[in-house]
C-alpha positions, 0 to 999 in steps of 0.5 A, a space after each residue: 757378546 753384546 746384541 741389539 734388539 734388531 737381530 736378537 730374535 733371529 740370533 736365537 733361532 738356530 741351535 743352543 743359545 744362552 742369553 744373559 740379561 744383566 746390568 753393569 751396576 749389578 753385583 751378582 751379574 759381575 760374579 756371573 760374567 766369568 762363569 759365562 765366559 768359561 761356559 762360552 769357551 767350553 762349548 763350541 756349539 753354544 752361542 752366548 748373547 749378553 743383553 744389558 737391560 738398561 740399554 735393551 729395556 724392550 727385550 727385558 720387558 718382552 721376556 719379563 725380566 724382573 731381576 738380574 741376572 736372568 739367564 735363558 737357554 733357547 734351543 732352535 728359538 724356543 725357551 727351554 730353561 730359565 734361572 734368576 740370580 747367580 748360577 753355578 757353572 755346574 748347573 749351566 753345564 747340566 742345562 747345556 748337556 741336557 739340551 745338546 741332543 
């Protein structure tokens, strides 16, 4: 789900939110996309936000995204995990399950 800067900060305030900073031209981002879609379907209590760094440069800068894909996991507005590069589904599941409690 794409989001714009205006509502990004309020969107991450409640619950678990996985944020995917990506670009349409990025090979590893394209590999990551189906994994994130599976994760989104698997966890009903997880919100997924995709941020295109070419269209949302200010957000990418604010979160110091230098390489893509960069994934953040927020819980109630606070960053709890961050990973750069392609991430296996199992690693994402571990993240989410660790912070669901």
